[in-house]
C-alpha positions in Angstrom: -19.5 30.1 11.7 -18.3 32.6 9.0 -19.5 32.6 5.4 -16.1 31.2 4.4 -16.6 28.2 6.6 -20.0 27.6 5.1 -18.6 27.8 1.6 -15.9 25.3 2.5 -18.5 22.9 3.9 -20.5 23.3 0.7 -17.4 22.4 -1.4 -16.9 19.3 0.7 -20.6 18.3 0.1 -20.2 18.8 -3.6 -16.9 16.8 -3.6 -18.6 13.9 -1.9 -21.5 14.0 -4.3 -19.1 14.2 -7.3 -17.1 11.2 -5.9 -20.3 9.1 -5.6 -21.5 10.2 -9.1 -18.2 9.4 -10.8 -18.0 5.9 -9.3 -21.6 5.0 -10.0 -22.1 6.8 -13.4 -22.4 4.9 -16.7 -18.7 5.4 -17.1 -18.0 3.4 -13.9 -14.8 5.4 -13.3 -12.3 3.5 -11.1 -12.4 4.8 -7.5 -8.7 5.8 -7.6 -9.2 8.0 -10.6 -12.4 9.4 -9.1 -10.6 10.2 -5.9 -7.8 12.0 -7.7 -10.1 14.0 -9.9 -12.3 15.0 -6.9 -9.1 15.8 -4.9 -7.8 18.2 -7.5 -11.2 19.9 -8.0 -11.7 20.2 -4.2 -8.3 21.9 -3.8 -8.8 24.4 -6.6 -12.4 25.2 -5.4 -11.2 25.7 -1.8 -8.6 28.2 -3.0 -5.5 26.2 -2.2 -2.6 27.7 -4.3 -2.1 25.7 -7.4 1.7 25.4 -6.8 1.0 23.8 -3.5 -1.8 21.5 -4.5 0.3 18.9 -6.3 2.6 18.8 -3.2 -0.4 18.2 -1.0 -1.5 15.3 -3.2 1.9 13.7 -3.4 2.5 14.1 0.4 -0.9 12.7 1.2 -0.7 9.7 -1.1 3.0 9.0 -0.4 2.6 9.4 3.3 -0.4 7.1 3.5 1.1 4.4 1.3 4.4 4.7 3.2 2.6 3.8 6.4 0.2 1.2 5.0 1.4 -0.1 1.6 4.3 -2.4 2.6 2.4 -3.8 5.6 -0.6 -4.5 3.3 1.6 -6.2 0.8 3.2 -8.4 3.4 -0.3 -9.2 4.8 -1.5 -10.3 1.4 1.5 -12.6 0.9 1.2 -14.0 4.5 -2.4 -14.9 3.8 -1.5 -16.7 0.6 1.3 -18.6 2.4 -1.0 -19.7 5.2 -3.4 -21.1 2.6 -0.7 -22.7 0.4 0.9 -24.4 3.4 -2.3 -25.9 4.7 -2.1 -23.9 7.9 -5.6 -22.5 7.6 -7.0 -26.0 6.9 -5.2 -27.3 10.0 -6.6 -24.6 12.2 -10.2 -25.0 10.9 -10.2 -28.8 11.2 -8.6 -28.7 14.6 -11.5 -26.5 15.8 -14.5 -28.2 14.2 -13.5 -31.9 14.1 -15.3 -34.2 16.6 -17.7 -31.5 17.6 -21.5 -31.7 18.2 -23.8 -30.1 15.7 -25.0 -27.6 18.2 -21.5 -26.3 18.8 -20.5 -26.2 15.1 -21.7 -22.6 14.3 -19.7 -21.3 17.3 -16.6 -23.3 16.3 -16.8 -22.2 12.7 -17.0 -18.6 13.9 -13.9 -19.3 16.0 -12.0 -20.8 13.1 -13.0 -17.8 10.9 -11.9 -15.4 13.7 -8.4 -16.9 13.8 -8.0 -17.3 10.1 -9.4 -13.8 9.5 -6.6 -12.1 11.4 -4.3 -12.0 8.4 -6.8 -12.6 5.5 -9.1 -10.3 3.5 -12.8 -11.1 3.7 -13.0 -12.7 0.2 -9.8 -14.7 0.6 -10.8 -16.0 4.0 -14.2 -17.1 2.8 -12.7 -18.9 -0.1 -10.3 -20.7 2.2 -13.1 -21.7 4.5 -15.6 -22.8 1.9 -14.2 -26.4 1.7 -14.6 -26.7 5.5 -18.1 -25.1 5.5 -19.4 -27.3 2.7 -17.9 -30.5 3.9 -19.3 -30.1 7.5 -22.7 -28.8 6.2 -23.0 -31.8 3.9 -22.3 -34.1 6.8 -25.0 -32.3 8.8 -27.3 -32.5 5.9 -26.8 -36.3 5.6 -27.3 -36.8 9.3 -30.3 -34.4 9.5 -28.7 -32.7 12.3 -29.6 -29.1 11.5 -32.8 -27.0 11.5 -33.1 -25.3 8.2 -30.1 -25.0 5.8 -26.9 -26.3 7.3 -25.0 -24.1 4.7 -26.6 -21.0 6.1 -26.1 -22.2 9.7 -22.3 -22.5 9.2 -21.8 -19.8 6.5 -23.3 -16.9 8.5 -20.8 -17.3 11.5 -17.9 -17.4 9.0 -19.2 -14.3 7.2 -19.7 -12.4 10.5 -16.2 -13.2 11.8 -14.4 -12.5 8.6 -16.2 -9.2 8.0 -15.7 -8.0 11.6 -12.0 -8.6 11.5 -11.6 -7.2 7.9 -13.3 -3.9 8.9 -12.4 -3.4 12.6 -9.0 -4.8 13.3 -5.5 -4.0 12.1 -3.4 -5.2 10.3 -6.3 -5.2 7.7 -5.9 -2.3 5.3 -9.0 -0.3 6.3 -8.4 -0.2 10.0 -4.7 0.3 9.4 -5.4 3.2 7.1 -7.8 4.8 9.6 -5.3 4.2 12.5 -2.6 6.0 10.6 -4.8 8.9 9.6 -6.1 9.4 13.1 -2.7 8.9 14.8 -4.2 6.1 16.9 -2.0 3.9 19.0 -1.6 0.4 17.4 -1.7 -1.7 20.5 -4.7 0.2 22.0 -6.5 0.0 18.7 -5.9 -3.7 18.5 -7.0 -4.3 22.1 -10.1 -2.1 21.7 -10.9 -3.8 18.4 -10.8 -7.3 19.9 -13.1 -6.2 22.8 -15.6 -4.8 20.3 -15.2 -7.7 17.8 -15.9 -10.7 20.1 -19.5 -9.8 21.1 -20.2 -8.5 17.6 -19.2 -11.8 16.0 -21.3 -13.7 18.6 -24.4 -11.7 18.0 -24.1 -11.4 14.2 -22.7 -14.9 13.7 -24.0 -17.9 15.6 -26.9 -16.2 17.3 -28.3 -14.8 14.0 -27.5 -18.0 12.2 -29.7 -20.0 14.6 -32.5 -17.6 13.8 -32.1 -17.3 10.0 -31.2 -20.8 9.0 -34.7 -22.3 9.5 -36.1 -19.5 7.5 -33.8 -20.2 4.5 -34.2 -24.0 4.5 -34.0 -24.3 0.7 -30.5 -22.7 0.4 -28.1 -25.2 -1.0 -25.0 -24.5 -3.2 -24.8 -26.0 -6.6 -24.1 -29.8 -6.2 -21.2 -29.7 -8.5 -19.6 -26.9 -6.6 -20.1 -28.7 -3.3 -18.5 -31.8 -4.9 -15.5 -29.7 -6.1 -14.9 -28.2 -2.7 -15.4 -31.2 -0.5 -13.0 -33.8 -1.7 -12.0 -36.7 -3.8 -15.4 -38.2 -4.3 -16.4 -35.8 -7.1 -17.1 -37.3 -10.5 -15.7 -36.2 -13.8 -19.1 -34.9 -14.9 -19.4 -32.9 -11.7 -15.9 -31.5 -12.2 -16.7 -30.5 -15.7 -20.0 -28.9 -14.7 -18.3 -27.1 -11.8 -15.7 -25.6 -14.2 -18.5 -23.5 -15.6 -19.9 -22.5 -12.3 -19.5 -19.3 -10.3 -16.8 -20.7 -8.0 -14.7 -22.4 -10.7 -11.7 -20.1 -10.3 -11.9 -20.2 -6.5 -12.3 -23.9 -5.7 -9.5 -25.8 -4.1 -9.3 -29.6 -3.8 -8.8 -30.2 -0.1 -7.7 -33.8 -0.8 -4.5 -32.6 -2.4 -3.8 -29.6 -0.2 -0.9 -30.1 2.2 -1.5 -30.2 5.9 0.8 -28.9 8.7 0.8 -29.4 12.4 -1.8 -27.4 14.2 0.7 -25.7 16.5 2.7 -24.4 13.6 -0.4 -23.2 11.9 -1.7 -21.3 14.9 1.8 -19.8 15.5 2.0 -18.6 11.9 -1.3 -16.8 12.2 -0.7 -15.2 15.6 2.9 -14.0 15.3 2.0 -10.5 14.0 -0.7 -9.9 16.5 1.4 -11.2 19.4 4.3 -9.0 18.5 2.0 -5.9 18.2 0.5 -6.7 21.7 4.0 -7.1 23.1 4.8 -3.6 21.9 1.8 -2.2 23.8 2.8 -4.1 26.9 6.4 -2.8 26.7 5.3 0.8 26.2 2.8 0.5 29.1 5.0 -1.3 31.7 8.6 -0.8 30.9 10.8 2.2 31.5 11.6 4.4 28.4 15.3 3.8 28.8 14.9 0.0 28.9 16.6 -1.8 26.0 13.9 -4.5 26.2 11.3 -1.8 25.6 13.2 -0.5 22.6 13.5 -4.0 21.1 9.8 -4.9 21.7 8.7 -1.5 20.3 10.7 -2.2 17.1 9.5 -5.8 16.5 5.9 -4.6 17.3 5.9 -2.1 14.5 3.2 -3.3 12.0 5.8 -3.6 9.2 8.2 -5.6 11.3 5.5 -7.8 12.9 4.0 -8.7 9.5 7.5 -9.4 8.1 8.2 -11.8 11.0 4.9 -13.6 10.4 5.6 -13.8 6.7 9.1 -15.2 7.2 7.8 -17.8 9.6 5.0 -18.8 7.3 7.4 -18.9 4.4 9.5 -21.4 6.3 6.4 -23.5 7.1 5.4 -23.5 3.4 8.8 -24.5 2.1 9.3 -27.3 4.7 6.1 -28.7 6.2 4.1 -27.7 3.1 6.6 -29.3 0.7 6.3 -26.7 -2.0 9.0 -25.7 -4.4 10.6 -22.2 -4.3 9.3 -21.5 -7.9 5.7 -22.4 -7.0 5.8 -20.3 -3.8 7.2 -17.3 -5.7 4.5 -17.5 -8.3 1.9 -17.8 -5.6 3.2 -14.7 -3.8 3.3 -12.7 -7.1 -0.3 -13.7 -7.7 -1.3 -12.6 -4.2 -0.1 -9.0 -4.9 -2.4 -8.6 -7.9 -5.4 -8.7 -5.7 -4.3 -5.7 -3.6 -3.0 -3.4 -6.4 -6.4 -1.6 -6.7 -6.7 -1.4 -2.9 -3.3 0.3 -2.7 -4.2 2.8 -5.3 -7.5 3.7 -3.6 -5.7 4.0 -0.3 -3.2 6.4 -1.9 -6.0 8.4 -3.5 -7.8 8.6 -0.1 -4.6 9.8 1.5 -4.3 12.6 -1.1 -7.9 13.6 -0.6 -7.4 13.7 3.2 -4.3 15.9 2.9 -6.0 18.4 0.5 -8.9 18.7 2.9 -6.4 19.6 5.7 -4.2 21.9 3.6 -7.1 23.8 2.0 -8.8 24.6 5.3 -11.8 22.3 4.9 -10.7 20.2 7.8 -10.8 23.3 10.1 -14.3 24.1 8.8 -15.4 20.5 9.6 -14.1 20.8 13.1 -15.8 24.2 13.6 -19.2 22.8 12.3 -19.0 19.7 14.5 -18.2 21.7 17.6 -21.1 24.0 16.9 -23.5 21.2 16.3 -22.2 19.1 19.2 -22.0 15.9 17.0 -20.7 12.7 18.5 -17.5 12.1 16.5 -17.8 8.3 16.8 -21.3 8.3 15.3 -20.3 10.9 12.7 -17.3 8.8 11.5 -19.5 5.6 11.4 -22.2 7.3 9.5 -19.9 8.9 6.9 -18.2 5.6 6.3 -21.5 3.8 6.0 -23.0 6.2 3.4 -19.8 6.4 1.3 -19.3 2.6 1.3 -23.0 2.1 0.4 -23.0 4.7 -2.4 -19.6 3.9 -3.9 -19.5 0.1 -3.4 -16.1 0.3 -1.8 -15.5 -0.1 1.9 -12.0 1.2 1.4 -13.3 4.4 -0.1 -15.7 4.8 2.8 -12.9 4.3 5.3 -10.2 6.6 3.8 -12.7 9.3 3.0 -14.4 9.2 6.4 -10.9 9.3 8.1 -9.9 12.4 6.2 -13.2 14.1 7.1 -13.3 13.4 10.8 -9.5 13.6 11.5 -9.6 17.3 12.4 -12.1 16.6 15.1 -9.7 14.7 17.4 -6.6 16.8 17.1 -3.3 14.8 17.3 -5.2 11.7 18.4 -3.5 8.8 20.1 -5.9 8.2 22.9 -8.8 5.9 23.5 -11.2 8.1 21.4 -8.9 7.8 18.4 -8.9 4.0 18.7 -12.6 3.8 19.1 -13.1 6.0 16.1 -11.0 3.6 14.0 -13.3 0.8 15.1 -16.4 2.8 14.4 -15.3 3.9 10.9 -14.4 0.4 10.0 -17.7 -0.9 11.3 -19.5 1.8 9.3 -17.8 0.7 6.1 -19.3 -2.8 6.5 -23.0 -1.9 6.8 -25.6 -2.3 4.0 -23.3 -4.4 1.9 -25.4 -5.0 -1.3 -25.2 -5.5 -5.0 -22.4 -3.0 -5.7 -20.0 -4.9 -3.4 -17.9 -7.8 -4.7 -18.4 -9.7 -1.4 -22.2 -9.8 -1.8 -21.8 -11.6 -5.1 -19.2 -14.0 -3.8 -21.5 -15.1 -1.0 -24.6 -15.2 -3.3 -23.0 -17.3 -6.0 -21.0 -19.6 -3.6 -24.0 -20.6 -1.6 -26.5 -20.7 -4.5 -28.7 -18.0 -3.2 -31.2 -15.7 -5.0 -31.0 -11.9 -4.3 -33.5 -12.1 -1.5 -31.7 -14.9 0.3 -28.3 -13.1 -0.2 -29.8 -9.9 1.3 -31.0 -11.9 4.4 -27.5 -13.3 4.9 -24.7 -11.2 3.5 -26.4 -7.8 3.7 -28.1 -8.5 7.0 -25.0 -10.0 8.7 -22.7 -7.2 7.7 -25.2 -4.6 8.7 -25.6 -6.3 12.1 -21.8 -6.3 12.4 -21.8 -2.6 11.6 -24.5 -1.7 14.2 -23.1 -3.9 16.9 -19.6 -2.5 16.3 -20.8 1.0 16.6 -22.7 0.1 19.8 -19.6 -1.4 21.4 -17.5 1.6 20.4 -20.1 3.9 22.0 -20.2 1.7 25.1 -16.4 1.9 25.6 -16.4 5.6 24.9 -17.9 6.1 28.3 -14.4 5.4 29.6 -12.7 7.8 27.2 
C-alpha cells in the first residue's frame, strides 16, 4: 500500500476515535451531531474538495433516508397499531394459553419472534411484559419453575426480540445495512430467518433453562407486576406503581381490546409475506411476466409496509373499536420514538458517502485485500465495537456498513446478505449500561446490575456470537 493509503486509514481511525469520544464525553453530544461533525472533519482531512463535501453529505443522508426513512416510519406506526388493536395480545395468548410449564419458554420465544417482526426491541418487550408477568406469576403460584419464572420467560422474549431487531428487515438497522450494501431484500430476509431461528433457540429457551435457577431471587416490583397483570390490582399498588420504573410503560390488559387471532397474525405477516413473494417472483417468473412486475412492486419494502399498515389500521378501527382521533394521536406519538433514529441513520449515510467520495473506501478495500481479512468477521467486529463504545446499535450498523461496503463491490449476492446479518448481529453484542435496552430490562424485572448483566448483556452477546456463527456457516455456500 502507498503512503497515501496509510494516511487515509489513519484518518479513518482518528474519525472513529473522535466519534466515540464525542458521544461518550462529558458533553454527551447527540450521535447525529457527532456523526455530522466527524463526517465534515473526515472529508476535509482526506482532501475532498470543500465545494463537493456538502454535496456528498446531502447525497449520503438524503439517499439513505429516501431508502429507509418512509419504511421505518410506516413500521413504527404499524407496530403501534398492532398494539392498540390488541393484535399482539391475541397472538401471544393464542401461543401460550393452555400450555405446559416446560413448553412455556419455547412458546414465549415463538410469540416474541412473531410480534418482533414489525416492532422495535423496546416496544416489543413492553408489549410482551403483561403476558410474561401474568404467566410467570401463575408459574410462581403453582411452583412450576426451577428458579425465577420471570427470568425463565423473560430471557426467550429478549433473545427473540433482539435477534429480529438486529438481523432481519424491515427493522431499521438491517434495512439500512441492506441498502448500503446493495443486498437483495428477499435473499436477506430468507438468510436472516435461517440465521435467526437457531440463534433464538440457543440464546433464548436453552440459555433460560440454565440461568433461571441461578437467578432464583429475581422478581419484579410487586406493584409493577400488579399493574401489568390485570384487574386485581389495588389502589395502593396502582399508586405505588405510578412512581416505579415502568409507570409510563404499563398497560392494563383488562381494558385492552382483543381481536381474532387470524386477523392478528395476518396483520403481522403481511409485510414479510409480500417481500417473500417478490423474491419468489424474481426467482421463478420470466422478466416479461406482468405477474412478476406486480409482485415485485408490492414486495418493495415501502409498499409492503404500507399494505401491512393499512390492514392493521382497518383492524384497529373496526375490531379494535377505537376512534379515528385516538388512532391518529397514537400514530403521531409512535413517530416521536423514531425521530432520533432517523437522524442517526441520515448522519450515518452522510459518513458513508464521504468515506467513498474521499477515497477512504478504496483504502479500506486495499488494506483488507492485503491482510486477507474475512469481510463478514470484519463487519461484525466493527459493528460490535462501535455499538459498545457509542451506546447505539444504529451508529454501529450505519458506520460499519460504510466502512465495509467497498469490500464487496456492487453487492447483491449471498455474501452481501450474510454481511447484513453479521453487522446486525455485531451491533447487538455486549449490550451494557450505555444502552437504553439494558436499563429497560433491569428496571422492568427488578434486577441489580449483576443480574441484568447475566440476562440482558449475556443474552444479546450470545445472539451476536451465534448470529455471526450462522453467517459464517452459510458463507461456505457463497
